N, C-alpha and C positions, 0 to 999 in steps of 0.2 A: 504493500500500500504506500503511495507517495505521501509526502508531508502534508499537502493540502487536504487530501482525503482523510488522513489520520486526524488532523485537527478538527475537521467537520464532524467526523464520526464521534470523536470524544465529546464535542460540545452537544451534539444531539443526544448522546447518552446521559448527559447531565453530570459527567465527572467534574468535580471541582477543579478549577484551573491550577490551583496550588498543587494538587496531587499530580496532575498531568505534567506540570513543569518539573516537579521533583523527579518523576519517572524519566523525563527526557534528559535531565541532568545526569541521572544514573547511567543512562546509555552513552554518556560522554559524546553526544553529537549536537552540533548547533541546530536550533530550530529555524527552518527556512520555509517561507510561504511565497510561492510565485517567484522564487529566485532571490528573495529579499529576506535578510535575517530579521527576526523579531528582536525587540529590545531585551537586554539582559535583566531579568526580573530579580529584584532584591529579596522578594519573599518576606516583606515586612510583616512582623507579627503584630496584629492590631490589639488594642486593649480589650480585655474582658471586662464587662460591666458587673457591678455588684448586684447579685440576686440571691435569693434564698435557696435552700437545699431541697425544697419540695419538687417532685417531678410528676407531671400529669401527661398521659397519652391521650390524644384526641380520640383514639379508638374507644377508650373507656366511656366517652361521652356521646358515642353514637356515630362518629364520622365513618363513612363507608370507603371513600377513595376509589370508586369504580369508574369515574369519569362521567357519570350520569346524575348521580344523587347530589342534591344541594347540601353541602357540608358546612355552610357558613355558621349556622346556629350551634352545631356540635363543637366546632373549633372555638367559637366564642365562649361556649359554656366551659370548656376546659380552661381557657384563660381566666374567666371570671371566678373559677373555683380556687385559684391560687390564694394563699393567705396574704395578709398585709406585708409579710416579709418577702414575698415574691417567690420565684422559682423558675423552673424550666417546663415548657410545654413542647412535647415531641410530636412530630408528624411522620409516621412511617411511610415507606414507599407506597405510591399510588397516585391517582389523579383526583384531586378534590375540587369540585366545582364551587365557585365563590360568587355570591351576589355582591357585586361591587358597589351597589347602592347602600347596602348595610355595612360592608367593609369588615375586615378583621381588625378590630380595635385593640391595640396592645396596651398593657398596663405598665406602670413603673416597676422596676426591680424584677424584670422578667427576661428570659431568653426564649425566643421562638426558634426551635431547632428542627429543621427539616432534614430528613434522611436524603442521601444523594439521589435516590429514585423517587422523591416526593415532588409533585407538581401542584401548585395552586393555580387553577385555571379560571379565568373570568368567564362568567355566563354572559351571553349576548345581552346587550342593553342598548337603550337609546338615550341614556343619561349623558349630560354634558360633563358633569363633574362627578367622578367616581374613582375609587382606589381599591386595589387588592388588599394592601396593608396600610393602616393608618396609625401614625405615632404622633399624637397631639398633646402637648402639655405634660409629657412624661419624662422621667429621669431614669438613668441606668437601665437602658434597654439594649438588647442584642438580637439580631436576626441573622441566621446562618443556614447555609446548605440548600440543596434542592433547586427548583426552578419556579419562577413566576411567569405566567403566560397571559397576556391581555387578550382583548376581544377585537383587535383591529380588523381581523379577517371577516368578522361577522357583524361588527357594530352597525347599528341602525342610525345613520346620520340624518340630521335635520336638513332642511333645504339648502343651508349654506355650507354644509359639510366642513365646518371649521372647528369642531370640537377638539380641544387640545388639553383637557384636564383629566384624562383617564390615565392615572399613573399607576405604576406597579407598587411603589412605596412612596408615601407622602410623609415628610417629617416637618413638623411645625408646632405652632402654639407654645413657643418658648421651651420646647423639649431640650434636655441637656444630657450629655454623656450617652450618646447613641452609637452603636457599632453595627454596620451592615457588612457582612463578609461571606466569601466562599459560595456565591450563588450566581445564577443566570436569570436575567429578566429580559423578556422579549415581547414583541407584538402588542405593546400598549398603545392606546389611541392618543396618549399624551407622552409623558416622560417615563423612562424606566424607573428613575428615582428623581424626586423633587424635594429639595431642602429649602425651607424658608421660615416665615413666621417667627423670626428672632430665635431660631434654634442656635444652640451653642455647643461646641465640642462634639462634633459628628465625625466619625471615621468610617470611610468606605475602603475596603481592602479585598482584592482578589475577586472582583465580580466581572461578569461579562454582561453588558447592557447593549442589546443589539436589535435592530429591526423595529424600533419604536417610531411613532409618527412625528413627534416633535423633537425630543432630545433623548440622548442616552442618559444624561444627568443635567438637571437644572439646579443652579445655586443662586438663590434670590436673597431675601433679607436674612442674613445669618452671619455668624462669625466663628472663627476657629474650626474650620472644616479641613480635613486631611483626606486625600484620595490617593491610594497606593495600588500599584500592581494590577491595574484593571484595564479592560477594553471597552470602548464606547464607539459603536460602529453602525453603519447602515441606517442612520436616522433619515427618514424620508416620509413626507406626507403633508405636513403643515409647518409653516415657518416658526422658528428659524432653521430647523432641520440640521442641528449641529450635534457633534459628539458630546461636548460639554458647553453649556451656556451659563456664564456667570453674569447675571443680569438682575440687579435689584429692582424691585418695584419702585414706582414714584415715591419720593421722600424716604426710601429705605436705603440700606447700605449692605454691602458684602465686604468683609474684611478678614484678614488673617486666613487666607486660603492657600493651601499647598496641593499641587497636583504633581505626583512623583511616580516615575517609572510606569507610565500608562501608554496605551496605544489608542490613537484616535484616527480611525480610518474608514474610508468609503461612505462618509456621510454626504448627503445631498448638497449641503452648503459648506460651512466651515467645520474643520476638526474641532476648533476651540474658539469661542466668542467671549470677549470680556468687555462689558458695557459700563456705562456711566455709573458713578458712585461706588465703584469697586476700588479698594485700596489694599495695599500690602498683600500682593498676590505673587506666589512663586511657582513657576513651571520648570521642572527639572527632570532630566533623564527620560523624557517622553519621545515617542515617535508619532509624528503627524503626517499621514500619507494617504494618497489616492482619494482625497476629498474632492467634491464636485466644484468647489470654489477655492477659497483660501485654506491654507493649513491652519492659520490663526489670524484673528483680527481683533483690534482694540479700538475703543472710542471713549474719550473723556474719563480716563482712569488715572490713578497715581500710585506710585510705589510698586513697580513691577520688576521681578527678576526672571529672566528667561535664560537658563543655563544648561548646557550639556544635552540639548535636545537634537533630534534629527527631523528635518523638514524635507520631504521628498515626494515627487510624483503627484503633487497637487495640481488641479486643473488651472488654478490661477496662482497668484503670488504665494510663496511659502508663508510669509508673515507680513502683515501691513499694520503699522502703528499709525492710527488715524488721529485726526485733530483732537487736541485736548489731552493727549496721552503724555504724562510727564513722569519723571523720576524712574526712567527705565535703565536697567542693566541688561545688556545682551552680550553674552560671552560664552565661548566654548561650544557653540552649536555647529552642527554639520548641515549643509543645505546642498541639494542637487536635483536636477531635472524637475524643477517647478515650472509653472505656467505651461503645462503640457498641451493646453489647447492651441498654443502657437507652434507646436511641434517640438521634437527633441533637439537639444543643442549639445554638442560635444565640446569639452574644454579640458585642459590639463588641470589636475587637482592643484589647489593653492590655498594658502591661508591669507587672511587680510585683517588688519587691525583698523577699525573704523569702517566707514562706508564709502562705496564708490558706485557709479552708475552701472558698472559691469556686473553687479550682483542684484540689480533691481528686480529680476525675476524671483529672487530669493528673499530679499528684504526691501520694503518700501517705506520710507518715512514721510508721512504727511503732516507731522507735528514737529515744530521747531523747539519744543520745550526741552527741559533738561534730560540728557541721556548720556549713558556711558556705553560705548561700543568697544568691547574688548576684541580679542583675537578669535576669529571664527574660521571654519574650514569649508571649502567649496570644491565640488568636483562635477 
């Protein structure tokens, strides 16, 4: 089996990416997809959140997991049965149909633990705003394992077909100390994961968020968000159609955001969009490739570090720093074969400190505000 087919088979089987990458490392062979090496994953260990010792299985509360029965109430009953000290709710292998209008509403001090063969699948709905998992106003919450599958293939759209709030996981309402790890989320009518509502201290690690209509991940009004070792890909269907969109709501802000060792690829628009009122953002060790427009774009933000990333094979410019972007450090990055819509261009590999017009397919500055351009590599 070639590498591309192997990766596809593993993802469809729901094997956690961490396990897959570890197995690949054991084989002592570099992972290559389409002739291009994947980033070297650091396998960051995310924080476990404080929760009690009680364990509940959703099967005990009547969940069936046969792909036909509505298991929303049974899963919620298992969650509600936890004592005030919290605990873990386990979901064994199976396909559990979820009414996303009711949602799976998590509690504080709990871990929702899906087996690797467990799928939470959204029932078809016509609702505009609906979620598979909702974390609102909670503290010390962890979600891990399995798959979340939205209803984009069967969703009943209104006349405008603009519904964009059907998320796999929604984190908001001032939630704090939340970890989302080791899972796959796909086919949501909105975002795979959406973080907002003044959430604080949210960690995402080792997830694949792919094939969602709006974004793989939206980061809106929140602070202290860390995203490690994850893939955000194939977003397409309703604007902005980015892998990750850091975009606070009006009068909101996003600050202290770290995106590290992630892959943002094959999204209809940008791999990564960073919008107004975002501050103190670090993008490091990531690969942004094969996106339908820019690898990355910014507008009206301040305090941005872009280091040790790879920008390649994007349809438009590798990265554009738009008007109002200030306080940028851009250093140690590799860029090549961007603006593919104009055709391939061959050049001898070189390094450059600062900027010149010969790299305008890779980096374009539309802002004259403060910036530090270190040494970057091109080929």
